[in-house]
GUKOLLO-769373 format. One record per residue (C-alpha): residue in one letter; x, y, z; residue number from 1. Coordinates in steps of 0.05 Angstrom, whole numbers, plus 5000, padded with zeros to 4 digits. Each point is the difference from the previous one (the first is absolute). Example, Ala and Ser with C-alpha at 12.3 -4.5 7.8 and 13.67 -1.06 7.14 Angstrom:
REM residues 2
NODE_resn_u_v_w_resi
NODE_A_5246_4910_5156_1;
NODE_S_5027_5069_4987_2;
This chain:
REM residues 661
NODE_resn_u_v_w_resi
NODE_X_2382_2419_8473_1;
NODE_X_4953_4941_5035_2;
NODE_X_5052_4954_5036_3;
NODE_X_5061_5038_5002_4;
NODE_X_5008_5006_5074_5;
NODE_X_4964_5059_5029_6;
NODE_X_4975_4971_5061_7;
NODE_X_5075_4969_5015_8;
NODE_X_5029_5071_4998_9;
NODE_X_4941_5035_5043_10;
NODE_X_5016_4956_5051_11;
NODE_X_5081_5003_5004_12;
NODE_X_4995_5053_5043_13;
NODE_X_4964_4957_5056_14;
NODE_X_5042_4937_4986_15;
NODE_X_5064_5050_5000_16;
NODE_X_4989_5056_5040_17;
NODE_X_4954_4975_5049_18;
NODE_X_4948_5049_4978_19;
NODE_X_4927_4992_5017_20;
NODE_X_4951_5003_4945_21;
NODE_X_4922_5006_4990_22;
NODE_X_4987_4964_4935_23;
NODE_X_4938_5014_4964_24;
NODE_X_4966_4954_4946_25;
NODE_X_4932_5006_4962_26;
NODE_X_4977_4934_5013_27;
NODE_X_5001_4948_5056_28;
NODE_X_5022_4943_4949_29;
NODE_X_5064_5043_4976_30;
NODE_X_5007_5018_5074_31;
NODE_X_4999_4924_5021_32;
NODE_X_5049_4977_4948_33;
NODE_X_5054_5053_5009_34;
NODE_X_4991_4986_5079_35;
NODE_X_5031_4934_4975_36;
NODE_X_5054_5033_4954_37;
NODE_X_5018_5044_5053_38;
NODE_X_5017_4946_5040_39;
NODE_X_5041_4965_4949_40;
NODE_X_5035_5059_4993_41;
NODE_X_5019_4993_5078_42;
NODE_X_5025_4934_4992_43;
NODE_X_5043_5015_4935_44;
NODE_X_5030_5065_5036_45;
NODE_X_4999_4969_5071_46;
NODE_X_5002_5064_5033_47;
NODE_X_5039_5009_5068_48;
NODE_X_4934_5022_5033_49;
NODE_X_4939_4963_4965_50;
NODE_X_4940_5050_4993_51;
NODE_X_4939_4987_5023_52;
NODE_X_4945_4998_4941_53;
NODE_X_4929_5002_5012_54;
NODE_X_4938_5012_4953_55;
NODE_X_4939_5035_5016_56;
NODE_X_4943_5004_4957_57;
NODE_X_4930_5021_5026_58;
NODE_X_4986_4927_5008_59;
NODE_X_5055_4987_5037_60;
NODE_X_4988_5057_5044_61;
NODE_X_4928_4982_5023_62;
NODE_X_5027_4928_5021_63;
NODE_X_5066_5025_5034_64;
NODE_X_4962_5048_5041_65;
NODE_X_4945_4952_5014_66;
NODE_X_5063_4950_5018_67;
NODE_X_5031_5048_5053_68;
NODE_X_4936_5035_5022_69;
NODE_X_5025_5070_4974_70;
NODE_X_4961_5057_4967_71;
NODE_X_5023_5005_4928_72;
NODE_X_5042_5062_5012_73;
NODE_X_5037_4960_5055_74;
NODE_X_5006_4946_4954_75;
NODE_X_5034_5037_4949_76;
NODE_X_5045_5033_5049_77;
NODE_X_5022_4929_5022_78;
NODE_X_5010_4969_4936_79;
NODE_X_5039_5065_4967_80;
NODE_X_5049_4996_5070_81;
NODE_X_5023_4931_4992_82;
NODE_X_5007_5006_4929_83;
NODE_X_5064_5021_4960_84;
NODE_X_4970_4984_4941_85;
NODE_X_4920_5017_4993_86;
NODE_X_4967_4972_4944_87;
NODE_X_4927_5039_4991_88;
NODE_X_4962_5036_4942_89;
NODE_X_4997_5075_4990_90;
NODE_X_4928_5004_5020_91;
NODE_X_5015_4974_5070_92;
NODE_X_5057_5056_4999_93;
NODE_X_4948_5054_4981_94;
NODE_X_4946_4979_5046_95;
NODE_X_5043_5002_5064_96;
NODE_X_5028_5073_4976_97;
NODE_X_4933_5020_4998_98;
NODE_X_4979_4974_5069_99;
NODE_X_4961_4949_4979_100;
NODE_X_5020_4949_5055_101;
NODE_X_4996_5058_5055_102;
NODE_X_4943_5021_5048_103;
NODE_X_4974_5071_5002_104;
NODE_X_5040_5010_5066_105;
NODE_X_5071_4977_4973_106;
NODE_X_5054_5047_4980_107;
NODE_X_4998_5006_4917_108;
NODE_X_5068_4981_4993_109;
NODE_X_5000_4941_5059_110;
NODE_X_5007_4943_4946_111;
NODE_X_5034_5026_4932_112;
NODE_X_5047_5046_5051_113;
NODE_X_5036_4934_5031_114;
NODE_X_4996_4963_4940_115;
NODE_X_5029_5052_4951_116;
NODE_X_5059_5007_5054_117;
NODE_X_5007_4924_4995_118;
NODE_X_5018_4991_4931_119;
NODE_X_5054_5024_4957_120;
NODE_X_4974_4981_4927_121;
NODE_X_4936_4994_4966_122;
NODE_X_4997_4959_4934_123;
NODE_X_4938_5002_4953_124;
NODE_X_5008_4938_4956_125;
NODE_X_4964_4998_4932_126;
NODE_X_4969_5068_5014_127;
NODE_X_4982_5011_4926_128;
NODE_X_4938_4955_5017_129;
NODE_X_4980_5047_5065_130;
NODE_X_4937_5033_4987_131;
NODE_X_5000_5079_4990_132;
NODE_X_4970_5008_5068_133;
NODE_X_5052_4953_5029_134;
NODE_X_5053_5045_4960_135;
NODE_X_4962_5060_5031_136;
NODE_X_5010_4971_5075_137;
NODE_X_5069_4973_4996_138;
NODE_X_5020_5073_4979_139;
NODE_X_4953_5031_5057_140;
NODE_X_5037_4954_5051_141;
NODE_X_5073_5013_4976_142;
NODE_X_4982_5074_5008_143;
NODE_X_4975_4986_5069_144;
NODE_X_5063_4965_5018_145;
NODE_X_5050_5060_4969_146;
NODE_X_4955_5049_5037_147;
NODE_X_5020_4962_5062_148;
NODE_X_5063_5009_4988_149;
NODE_X_5028_4931_4994_150;
NODE_X_5054_4983_4954_151;
NODE_X_4970_4937_4965_152;
NODE_X_5011_4969_4928_153;
NODE_X_4950_4973_4953_154;
NODE_X_5010_4952_4945_155;
NODE_X_4950_4989_4942_156;
NODE_X_5008_4937_4959_157;
NODE_X_4970_4981_4936_158;
NODE_X_5022_4970_4935_159;
NODE_X_4949_5047_4967_160;
NODE_X_5004_5063_5028_161;
NODE_X_4958_5064_4999_162;
NODE_X_5019_5070_4981_163;
NODE_X_4940_5025_5036_164;
NODE_X_5026_4979_5072_165;
NODE_X_5063_5037_4977_166;
NODE_X_4963_5062_4981_167;
NODE_X_4967_4996_5072_168;
NODE_X_5066_4993_5038_169;
NODE_X_5034_5061_4965_170;
NODE_X_4931_5045_5016_171;
NODE_X_5001_4971_5066_172;
NODE_X_5075_5024_5006_173;
NODE_X_5034_4927_5017_174;
NODE_X_5072_4991_4980_175;
NODE_X_4996_4932_4962_176;
NODE_X_5053_4962_4961_177;
NODE_X_4971_4958_4938_178;
NODE_X_5037_4942_4986_179;
NODE_X_4991_4982_4923_180;
NODE_X_5042_4932_4986_181;
NODE_X_4985_5014_4926_182;
NODE_X_5026_5069_4993_183;
NODE_X_5061_4972_5049_184;
NODE_X_5005_4939_4948_185;
NODE_X_4998_4950_5051_186;
NODE_X_4952_4958_4955_187;
NODE_X_5030_4965_4942_188;
NODE_X_4959_4964_4942_189;
NODE_X_5039_4944_4967_190;
NODE_X_4968_4980_4934_191;
NODE_X_5041_4936_4994_192;
NODE_X_5017_4940_5041_193;
NODE_X_5079_5024_4988_194;
NODE_X_4982_5069_5025_195;
NODE_X_4963_4966_5065_196;
NODE_X_5056_4955_5017_197;
NODE_X_5058_5063_4999_198;
NODE_X_4951_5037_5046_199;
NODE_X_4989_4938_5048_200;
NODE_X_5082_4990_4997_201;
NODE_X_5006_5077_5024_202;
NODE_X_4952_4990_5055_203;
NODE_X_4932_5028_4974_204;
NODE_X_4936_4968_5030_205;
NODE_X_4954_4977_4954_206;
NODE_X_4933_5040_5019_207;
NODE_X_4952_4974_4953_208;
NODE_X_4998_4959_4938_209;
NODE_X_4977_5000_4925_210;
NODE_X_4922_4998_4996_211;
NODE_X_4957_4989_4940_212;
NODE_X_4940_5042_5013_213;
NODE_X_4933_4985_4954_214;
NODE_X_4947_5058_5015_215;
NODE_X_4932_4981_4994_216;
NODE_X_4951_5054_4976_217;
NODE_X_4930_4988_5032_218;
NODE_X_4934_5042_5003_219;
NODE_X_4984_5046_5065_220;
NODE_X_4950_4948_5034_221;
NODE_X_5011_4976_5071_222;
NODE_X_5007_4932_4986_223;
NODE_X_5039_5009_4935_224;
NODE_X_5064_4966_5034_225;
NODE_X_4957_4944_5034_226;
NODE_X_4978_4983_4939_227;
NODE_X_5056_4993_4957_228;
NODE_X_5035_4956_5053_229;
NODE_X_4946_4954_4989_230;
NODE_X_4997_5000_4929_231;
NODE_X_5076_4990_5003_232;
NODE_X_5011_4952_5059_233;
NODE_X_5019_4940_4952_234;
NODE_X_5058_5044_4965_235;
NODE_X_5019_5018_5078_236;
NODE_X_5008_4924_5010_237;
NODE_X_5046_4988_4941_238;
NODE_X_5044_5056_5034_239;
NODE_X_5015_4948_5056_240;
NODE_X_4995_4931_4955_241;
NODE_X_5035_5023_4941_242;
NODE_X_5073_5028_4996_243;
NODE_X_5002_5072_4979_244;
NODE_X_5044_5016_4930_245;
NODE_X_5073_5013_5018_246;
NODE_X_5020_5062_5051_247;
NODE_X_5017_5068_4976_248;
NODE_X_5072_5018_5006_249;
NODE_X_5021_5059_5050_250;
NODE_X_4966_5025_5061_251;
NODE_X_4963_5057_5032_252;
NODE_X_4961_5013_4938_253;
NODE_X_4932_5003_4976_254;
NODE_X_4970_4967_4931_255;
NODE_X_4934_5032_4979_256;
NODE_X_4947_4965_4964_257;
NODE_X_4934_5008_4984_258;
NODE_X_4945_4945_4994_259;
NODE_X_4945_5001_4959_260;
NODE_X_4940_5050_5004_261;
NODE_X_4963_4946_5022_262;
NODE_X_5039_4991_5068_263;
NODE_X_5017_4925_4976_264;
NODE_X_5061_4972_5037_265;
NODE_X_5061_4982_4955_266;
NODE_X_5025_4929_5027_267;
NODE_X_5072_4988_5014_268;
NODE_X_4999_4950_4947_269;
NODE_X_4945_4957_4959_270;
NODE_X_4966_4966_5054_271;
NODE_X_5008_4922_4998_272;
NODE_X_4934_4956_5008_273;
NODE_X_4994_4984_5074_274;
NODE_X_4987_4921_5018_275;
NODE_X_5036_4938_5025_276;
NODE_X_5032_5016_5074_277;
NODE_X_4981_5077_5007_278;
NODE_X_5055_5004_5059_279;
NODE_X_5060_4989_4964_280;
NODE_X_4973_5056_4955_281;
NODE_X_5018_5045_5056_282;
NODE_X_5057_5048_4981_283;
NODE_X_5035_5019_5063_284;
NODE_X_5029_5061_4985_285;
NODE_X_4950_5046_5003_286;
NODE_X_4964_5037_5061_287;
NODE_X_4948_5056_4989_288;
NODE_X_4959_5050_5029_289;
NODE_X_4936_5039_4981_290;
NODE_X_4991_5071_5032_291;
NODE_X_4929_5024_4996_292;
NODE_X_4965_5059_5030_293;
NODE_X_4939_4967_5019_294;
NODE_X_4998_4948_5062_295;
NODE_X_4939_4974_4972_296;
NODE_X_5026_4982_4938_297;
NODE_X_5060_4956_5029_298;
NODE_X_4952_4973_5044_299;
NODE_X_4956_4974_4936_300;
NODE_X_5062_4986_4957_301;
NODE_X_5039_4957_5057_302;
NODE_X_4952_4938_4996_303;
NODE_X_4995_4999_4923_304;
NODE_X_5078_5000_4999_305;
NODE_X_5008_4952_5052_306;
NODE_X_4951_4951_4965_307;
NODE_X_5046_5018_4935_308;
NODE_X_5064_4988_5032_309;
NODE_X_4993_4941_5043_310;
NODE_X_5002_4935_4956_311;
NODE_X_5068_5027_4972_312;
NODE_X_5025_5002_5077_313;
NODE_X_5005_5076_4998_314;
NODE_X_4977_5043_5064_315;
NODE_X_4959_5060_4999_316;
NODE_X_4998_5053_5061_317;
NODE_X_4960_5063_5024_318;
NODE_X_5032_5063_5031_319;
NODE_X_4952_5061_5013_320;
NODE_X_4983_5042_5056_321;
NODE_X_4948_4950_5025_322;
NODE_X_5048_4941_4997_323;
NODE_X_5035_4982_5069_324;
NODE_X_5065_4997_5018_325;
NODE_X_5015_4926_4986_326;
NODE_X_4960_5007_4932_327;
NODE_X_5047_5054_4979_328;
NODE_X_5065_4960_5020_329;
NODE_X_4975_4942_4969_330;
NODE_X_4978_5037_4930_331;
NODE_X_5072_5021_4991_332;
NODE_X_5024_4928_4998_333;
NODE_X_4944_4983_4949_334;
NODE_X_5016_4992_4917_335;
NODE_X_4949_5058_4988_336;
NODE_X_4982_5053_5049_337;
NODE_X_4933_5046_4989_338;
NODE_X_5011_5062_5048_339;
NODE_X_4976_5075_4999_340;
NODE_X_5040_5061_5031_341;
NODE_X_5031_4954_5061_342;
NODE_X_5045_4978_4951_343;
NODE_X_5018_5047_4953_344;
NODE_X_5023_5056_5058_345;
NODE_X_5074_4984_5017_346;
NODE_X_4994_4923_5022_347;
NODE_X_5050_4960_4960_348;
NODE_X_4981_4929_4975_349;
NODE_X_5037_4958_4944_350;
NODE_X_4956_4993_4934_351;
NODE_X_5018_5007_4920_352;
NODE_X_4931_5004_4974_353;
NODE_X_4960_5052_5020_354;
NODE_X_4928_5030_4972_355;
NODE_X_4972_5064_5032_356;
NODE_X_4957_5055_4994_357;
NODE_X_5011_5069_5019_358;
NODE_X_4958_5064_5018_359;
NODE_X_5054_5051_4992_360;
NODE_X_5068_5016_4987_361;
NODE_X_5037_4982_5068_362;
NODE_X_4955_4941_5001_363;
NODE_X_5020_4977_4933_364;
NODE_X_5075_5004_5015_365;
NODE_X_5001_4976_5071_366;
NODE_X_4963_4938_4979_367;
NODE_X_5049_4991_4937_368;
NODE_X_5055_5010_5049_369;
NODE_X_4976_4927_5038_370;
NODE_X_5030_4966_4939_371;
NODE_X_5071_4983_4982_372;
NODE_X_5029_5002_5073_373;
NODE_X_5031_4942_5009_374;
NODE_X_5043_4948_4956_375;
NODE_X_4956_4936_5035_376;
NODE_X_4953_4977_5051_377;
NODE_X_5001_4935_5046_378;
NODE_X_4956_4942_4993_379;
NODE_X_5000_4943_5048_380;
NODE_X_5074_5023_5022_381;
NODE_X_5023_5001_4924_382;
NODE_X_5023_5067_4970_383;
NODE_X_4967_5007_4928_384;
NODE_X_5026_5051_4955_385;
NODE_X_4957_5052_4966_386;
NODE_X_5008_4994_4919_387;
NODE_X_4962_5061_4981_388;
NODE_X_4953_5051_5031_389;
NODE_X_4941_5014_4969_390;
NODE_X_4943_5051_5021_391;
NODE_X_4931_5015_4975_392;
NODE_X_4966_5071_5008_393;
NODE_X_4931_5003_4993_394;
NODE_X_4984_5070_4988_395;
NODE_X_4943_5054_4974_396;
NODE_X_5005_5002_4929_397;
NODE_X_5015_5072_5000_398;
NODE_X_5062_4991_5029_399;
NODE_X_5025_4950_4941_400;
NODE_X_4974_5051_4951_401;
NODE_X_5051_5053_5031_402;
NODE_X_5057_4957_5010_403;
NODE_X_4992_4959_4934_404;
NODE_X_4955_5039_4948_405;
NODE_X_5011_5078_4997_406;
NODE_X_5038_5032_4939_407;
NODE_X_5061_5000_5036_408;
NODE_X_4991_4943_5055_409;
NODE_X_5052_4997_5061_410;
NODE_X_5001_4919_4995_411;
NODE_X_5008_4952_4945_412;
NODE_X_4978_4934_5002_413;
NODE_X_5060_4949_5007_414;
NODE_X_5047_5052_5022_415;
NODE_X_5046_5002_5063_416;
NODE_X_4999_5056_5049_417;
NODE_X_5038_5007_5069_418;
NODE_X_4960_5006_5059_419;
NODE_X_5004_5083_5019_420;
NODE_X_4989_5012_4926_421;
NODE_X_4938_4953_4996_422;
NODE_X_4976_5026_5071_423;
NODE_X_5001_5073_4979_424;
NODE_X_4959_4976_4931_425;
NODE_X_4950_4972_5049_426;
NODE_X_4997_5058_5046_427;
NODE_X_4987_5052_4941_428;
NODE_X_4945_4957_4966_429;
NODE_X_4968_4965_5064_430;
NODE_X_4953_5038_5045_431;
NODE_X_5017_5027_5067_432;
NODE_X_4942_4986_5049_433;
NODE_X_5049_5007_5066_434;
NODE_X_5005_5073_4978_435;
NODE_X_5007_5048_5056_436;
NODE_X_4984_5064_4963_437;
NODE_X_4931_4965_4991_438;
NODE_X_4999_5002_5080_439;
NODE_X_5022_5070_4995_440;
NODE_X_4941_5022_4959_441;
NODE_X_4955_4961_5041_442;
NODE_X_5021_5025_5065_443;
NODE_X_4995_5078_4968_444;
NODE_X_4934_4982_4983_445;
NODE_X_4983_4978_5073_446;
NODE_X_5027_5064_5022_447;
NODE_X_4972_5045_4948_448;
NODE_X_4928_4967_5015_449;
NODE_X_5005_5017_5075_450;
NODE_X_5032_5073_4982_451;
NODE_X_4938_5001_4942_452;
NODE_X_4955_5055_5050_453;
NODE_X_5064_5044_4986_454;
NODE_X_4976_5022_4929_455;
NODE_X_4974_5064_5024_456;
NODE_X_5029_5013_5069_457;
NODE_X_5066_4973_5018_458;
NODE_X_5004_5024_5071_459;
NODE_X_4958_4939_5034_460;
NODE_X_5051_4950_4974_461;
NODE_X_5060_5036_5024_462;
NODE_X_4976_5020_5070_463;
NODE_X_4956_4939_5016_464;
NODE_X_5002_4923_5000_465;
NODE_X_5038_4984_4941_466;
NODE_X_5067_5041_5018_467;
NODE_X_4991_4976_5075_468;
NODE_X_5002_4925_4970_469;
NODE_X_5066_5019_4963_470;
NODE_X_5032_5037_5055_471;
NODE_X_4985_4936_5051_472;
NODE_X_5027_4947_4943_473;
NODE_X_5062_5041_4982_474;
NODE_X_5015_5012_5073_475;
NODE_X_4991_5082_4986_476;
NODE_X_5050_4988_4942_477;
NODE_X_4953_5019_4947_478;
NODE_X_4936_5054_4986_479;
NODE_X_4959_5019_4952_480;
NODE_X_4991_5069_4968_481;
NODE_X_4978_5038_4944_482;
NODE_X_4994_5060_4960_483;
NODE_X_4928_5027_4977_484;
NODE_X_4978_5055_4943_485;
NODE_X_4944_5043_5024_486;
NODE_X_4960_4994_4930_487;
NODE_X_5010_4962_4938_488;
NODE_X_5011_5038_4935_489;
NODE_X_5006_4952_4957_490;
NODE_X_5069_4992_4963_491;
NODE_X_5035_5060_5034_492;
NODE_X_4986_4954_5070_493;
NODE_X_5032_4943_4968_494;
NODE_X_5059_5047_4990_495;
NODE_X_5005_5020_5068_496;
NODE_X_4989_4932_5026_497;
NODE_X_5050_4965_4965_498;
NODE_X_5055_5062_5018_499;
NODE_X_4978_4994_5074_500;
NODE_X_5004_4919_4998_501;
NODE_X_5077_5008_4967_502;
NODE_X_5016_5046_5061_503;
NODE_X_4976_4948_5052_504;
NODE_X_5030_4939_4963_505;
NODE_X_5069_5037_4994_506;
NODE_X_5000_5002_5077_507;
NODE_X_4981_4936_5010_508;
NODE_X_4923_4988_5003_509;
NODE_X_4969_4937_4969_510;
NODE_X_4936_5014_4955_511;
NODE_X_4941_4955_5031_512;
NODE_X_4941_5020_4972_513;
NODE_X_4982_5049_4942_514;
NODE_X_4941_5051_5013_515;
NODE_X_4968_5049_4953_516;
NODE_X_5030_5054_5036_517;
NODE_X_5055_4978_5041_518;
NODE_X_5045_4938_5017_519;
NODE_X_5015_4960_5067_520;
NODE_X_5058_4983_5016_521;
NODE_X_5046_4946_5040_522;
NODE_X_5060_5027_5042_523;
NODE_X_5048_4987_5050_524;
NODE_X_4984_5037_5062_525;
NODE_X_5071_5039_4997_526;
NODE_X_4985_5024_4926_527;
NODE_X_5005_5079_4996_528;
NODE_X_4937_5036_4983_529;
NODE_X_4996_5033_4937_530;
NODE_X_4993_5077_4996_531;
NODE_X_4951_5032_4962_532;
NODE_X_5037_5063_4985_533;
NODE_X_5042_4957_4941_534;
NODE_X_4938_4973_4972_535;
NODE_X_4977_5059_4957_536;
NODE_X_5072_5007_4962_537;
NODE_X_4990_4922_4989_538;
NODE_X_4934_5006_4973_539;
NODE_X_5018_5060_4954_540;
NODE_X_5065_4950_4978_541;
NODE_X_4952_4940_4990_542;
NODE_X_4950_5050_4957_543;
NODE_X_5062_5028_4956_544;
NODE_X_5024_4921_4992_545;
NODE_X_4932_4979_4974_546;
NODE_X_4994_5064_4957_547;
NODE_X_5065_4994_4970_548;
NODE_X_4996_4925_4986_549;
NODE_X_4934_5012_4963_550;
NODE_X_5025_5055_4958_551;
NODE_X_5062_4963_4984_552;
NODE_X_4959_4938_4976_553;
NODE_X_4941_5041_4965_554;
NODE_X_5045_5067_4975_555;
NODE_X_4931_5040_5012_556;
NODE_X_5015_5066_4975_557;
NODE_X_5053_4990_4948_558;
NODE_X_4985_5029_4928_559;
NODE_X_5022_5033_4932_560;
NODE_X_4984_5065_4979_561;
NODE_X_5040_5011_4945_562;
NODE_X_5063_5029_5032_563;
NODE_X_5018_4936_5036_564;
NODE_X_4970_4956_5059_565;
NODE_X_4974_5038_5055_566;
NODE_X_4979_4974_5074_567;
NODE_X_4954_5027_5049_568;
NODE_X_5025_5054_5056_569;
NODE_X_4975_4949_5050_570;
NODE_X_5062_4947_4993_571;
NODE_X_5043_5051_5028_572;
NODE_X_4966_4979_5064_573;
NODE_X_5017_4932_4993_574;
NODE_X_5064_4988_4965_575;
NODE_X_5070_5033_5009_576;
NODE_X_5046_5025_4938_577;
NODE_X_5026_4924_4987_578;
NODE_X_4933_4962_5006_579;
NODE_X_4959_5053_4961_580;
NODE_X_5054_4987_4942_581;
NODE_X_4996_4928_5008_582;
NODE_X_4918_5007_4994_583;
NODE_X_5009_5051_4943_584;
NODE_X_5040_4947_4960_585;
NODE_X_4957_4941_5008_586;
NODE_X_4931_5042_4985_587;
NODE_X_5036_5026_4933_588;
NODE_X_5020_4930_4989_589;
NODE_X_4930_4975_5009_590;
NODE_X_4966_5059_4958_591;
NODE_X_5053_5001_4939_592;
NODE_X_4998_4914_4999_593;
NODE_X_5039_4962_4946_594;
NODE_X_4950_4997_4942_595;
NODE_X_4973_5069_5008_596;
NODE_X_5009_5049_4940_597;
NODE_X_5065_5045_5006_598;
NODE_X_5008_5068_4985_599;
NODE_X_5074_5001_4993_600;
NODE_X_5003_5016_4930_601;
NODE_X_4968_5070_5010_602;
NODE_X_5038_5007_5062_603;
NODE_X_5064_4989_4951_604;
NODE_X_4968_5044_4945_605;
NODE_X_4986_5061_5059_606;
NODE_X_5079_4992_5019_607;
NODE_X_5028_5003_4924_608;
NODE_X_4959_5063_4993_609;
NODE_X_5030_5029_5066_610;
NODE_X_5071_4984_4969_611;
NODE_X_4993_5030_4937_612;
NODE_X_4978_5060_5036_613;
NODE_X_5066_5002_5038_614;
NODE_X_4963_4995_5072_615;
NODE_X_5020_4925_5005_616;
NODE_X_5077_4985_4990_617;
NODE_X_5018_4962_4937_618;
NODE_X_5041_4953_5038_619;
NODE_X_4946_4957_5016_620;
NODE_X_4957_4947_4956_621;
NODE_X_4930_5006_5010_622;
NODE_X_4979_4956_4941_623;
NODE_X_4963_4943_5025_624;
NODE_X_4935_4960_4979_625;
NODE_X_4935_4984_5043_626;
NODE_X_5023_4961_5065_627;
NODE_X_4961_5005_5063_628;
NODE_X_5053_4996_5045_629;
NODE_X_5023_5073_4978_630;
NODE_X_4928_5019_5015_631;
NODE_X_5013_4969_5072_632;
NODE_X_5062_5032_5006_633;
NODE_X_4969_5074_4973_634;
NODE_X_4941_4993_5043_635;
NODE_X_5039_4977_5071_636;
NODE_X_5059_5042_4983_637;
NODE_X_4972_5066_5031_638;
NODE_X_4978_4966_5067_639;
NODE_X_5073_4999_5025_640;
NODE_X_5004_5071_4986_641;
NODE_X_4935_5019_5040_642;
NODE_X_5015_4955_5057_643;
NODE_X_5072_5033_5003_644;
NODE_X_4966_5066_4998_645;
NODE_X_4954_4981_5058_646;
NODE_X_5064_4975_5041_647;
NODE_X_5037_5064_4985_648;
NODE_X_4942_5036_5026_649;
NODE_X_4999_4959_5065_650;
NODE_X_5071_5013_5015_651;
NODE_X_4994_5076_4991_652;
NODE_X_4938_5003_5045_653;
NODE_X_5041_4965_5049_654;
NODE_X_5061_5042_5000_655;
NODE_X_4959_5057_5004_656;
NODE_X_4964_4975_5063_657;
NODE_X_5068_4984_5028_658;
NODE_X_5027_5066_4982_659;
NODE_X_4942_5032_5043_660;
NODE_X_5009_4956_5063_661;
């Protein structure tokens, strides 16, 4: 959960055990914020040997290299040597492991080899916002570090972890420990003030406060959020100059609400007429943020809001990727700050009013997590407590329909939800833009386009350039190989292909590209070759299995001839005795299904006549009326005897063979 102390836990090894750490953050703004936070940790813990903290981004690398008159590779090496905690980003780590800062004449491991040796711990913070290529590069870097036999630890931090990363780590055969505070019951969700006070007396720390969340459904238009903010600017102002309703009790909960379909904002109370001394109307207990996706929208909205807020003694700030450092710092002290992703990823600021738009699941949860982290804020040296926390989510209409307007909606208006429960609902119903599976499909399509010339003949691909590239990139650890069938014979070719492919995959080959007469595989260089001797029997077994499944499904060859159920002789080729009895029973019940006319009465009359003639014993009662179940039993009854005779015949042949031997 956002704000629960993950960052502090990550750096305890450095503060207590003097371990060297590389901390990687997805944005420069977050890296800058965390640098300040780490220095606060050092002041708090007062370690015996104070760790040296340095931050390194591409811009800072340029400046440092220029100031010290060093090449970039030397500048990176110098900076890392003089750091116990190096704060940077995953892209820079990836590039230095790809020899991006070296000349063609340098040893490939000249830079990363030394850096990997110097640091014990690699921290990837807010990894849920890493793009799919970043995640791929991180795992590749981890594999390289492991391959060089270095005993390093990697720590991934996120309030909204992605299971796809866990799957990739499993596939790469990394040992891992997943820390789930919810499963470990490290979170409590009080619903009343009394419960909150009890937990505080037991030294529980409040991570988040109760939020009243309003969903604003908007059309999927580029400027929909900006238009809504312009239309509701007066009501936004009312949040700062009119006291809100009494706060809800409890903590760490979300109360869901839904505005009208038109997207009209619900005011805190009926707004009073503005007039008189406007500055005196200022309500000092509100501090807010508006987080948007577009820098241009922020640039247009800030002057409009400044003009509206200024007469009331209220300030409006701007915090985007284009804002200078001083402007960013000053914006966090204003009454209302307009920002973009520079302030929603991990930056800790104190607000109780939030309006945000989002583009996907992670975006939504991350931005909502900026609210409710603090009980108060500072203004002119005075501590001002927050009364309540309110958020407005500007979301597409389809999301509101999924959450509130289905037959069994996952959310109800004016209901309370704890954060894990609410976040899970958002994950299940909102889109996931940063999806690693999409990246895999894209990568596969790129590889397939490169391998497209192999549609008829894969040999050039395996023996020439693509295999050479793969061999080089994997340091000789991976190869491409293939199987190919001489002719395409329709369905039979497909059956043979599948049987051979099954043999390859069982041996550890990964299918990469499917061709009309074969498959290209990716494999480890030590993967054992496939013996052709085992393939004919595997193909026969595959064909037998296919025919067996079709006969079980369709029961072709079963029928009635007046003396019971009969079946075609080819069933003996595909079924043993037990399986054949099961198919026969199924066919009998299908042909003599319920509702079909019964001949049981005729059977009864025949049996009674045999009994009167003394052929059948008088000890049995053969008096019964029409019942289809009796017909089913009669028709199927001789099958076990026939199959049993066949089994006895097999046993006799086997014994005779043993006698001859």
